[in-house]
C-alpha positions, 0 to 999 in steps of 0.5 A: 826835763821829765820825759813822757811815758810812752816816748822814747829815751832819747841820746839828748835826754841821757846826755842832759842828765849825764852832764848833770852828774859830771858837773857835780862828780867831775871837774865841774866849775865854779862852786860845783865839781868834786874832781872825780873821774866818772864811770859814765859818759854821754852817748853819741848823738841819735844813738840808743841809750841802753840799760848798761848806760843807765847803770853806769850812771847809777854807779856815778849818782850813787857815788855822789849820794854816799859822798854827801849822805853816807848812803846810796839812793834808793834807785834800782838798776835797769835789768839788762835787755829791758827797755829803759822806761820813762817812769817805774812801772810800779811805785817803789820799782825806782828804775825809771829815767824820771825817777833818776832825774829826781834824784840828780836834782835833790843831789845838785841841791845838796852838792855842799854836803858831805858826810862825816864818814866820807872825810878824814882830819889830817895834821899838816904841821905843828909849828912849835916855840919852846923859848920864852917870848914877848912882843909878836911871833908869826906862823905863816904858811902857804897850802898849794894845790896841783891845779886850779881844779884841784883847789875848787875840788877840795872845797867843793868836796867839803875840804877844810883848813883847821887852825888851832893853838895852845900853850902849855902853862909853865907853873907858878912865877911872875909870868903865871897870870899873863901865861895863863890868860894866854892859855884861856885865850887859845883854849876857848877859842877852839878850832878855827874852820876855814871852809869853801864860802865861810870861816867858823870856830868850834869855841866860844871866845874870839870873833870871826870877820868880817862881823855880820851882816857883811859877807863871810870869808872863805876859799871862794871870797879870798883876795890878793891882799890879806884879809882878817879871818879871826881875832881873839883878844886877851882878858881883863888886864891882858886885853892888849894881847891878841891872837890873829888869822889872816889869809890871802890868795897868792895865786889861783892854786895857792892860799896863804894864811898868817897867824899873829901871836901879839903879846902887847901887854906893857905891864900891869902894873909895872912889869912886862913878863916874858911868856915861858911854856910850850907854844903850839900852832896846829894846822890840820886838814879835813880831807875828802877820803871816801872810797868814791870821792877822794881829794889829795891834800894840797902841799905845805910850805912854811914861811915864818916859824914860831921860833923866829921872833921876840 
């Protein structure tokens, strides 16, 4: 798509480049598109491409670059009333059409990147249980997006769902060994991070599903049925105990997560202790919140609470 020197930059040339930028920054389609309103727009067929058109496009190009890397490109605005050139006159001018094209091609390749300065970690909910428990508890919730485009933009722009849990050990008592094992289970799994095409964890404990080499599960791999994302087993005498995370697509705008705390230990050797202490299941979002790319959070609703159960 590069243009040759001494040739006119046509409306078709400009619109092809502007369309590439719009797919990245605008609604896009599939796994492309940050869902933002653009500064630039296509020009009419056979019309003149002005410096102002290129400079509006440069604003959008830099918005993408800042979102991905934290800094603008090295491109330079075209001087008003000057010609839009195929190439920079001197190396380093960075104001030619082909230099713009090269940068946009690079940004397309980095579409899945987001700089840490362009996101914010926000807590959606902390489901808490204060009473002793034994058996199975469930924390189930749904994230609902305004539109299909909103859901896609959230994950395309680097949005993630963070799930973690903890238990405050209640001190000495016949329950101590089991409660301490639950504390270790939940602490060393870290935070489970649900992303566009994968799920990861920050700790060393537990297993992500499906196990490699099978394809990982993220937003774009969800189905109408629950799929297991993560499992953490107890240790030694408490290996029957399990912490599990499942997810499914409720609709093209909504995702449901189901978290199970399964205390299946039957006694080692004789007593199946109830677990006191404060149990917490936390849900957070890593939300795109930069000045140039900002995607609203989905709404949160809970279907099952830790307070309901054994």
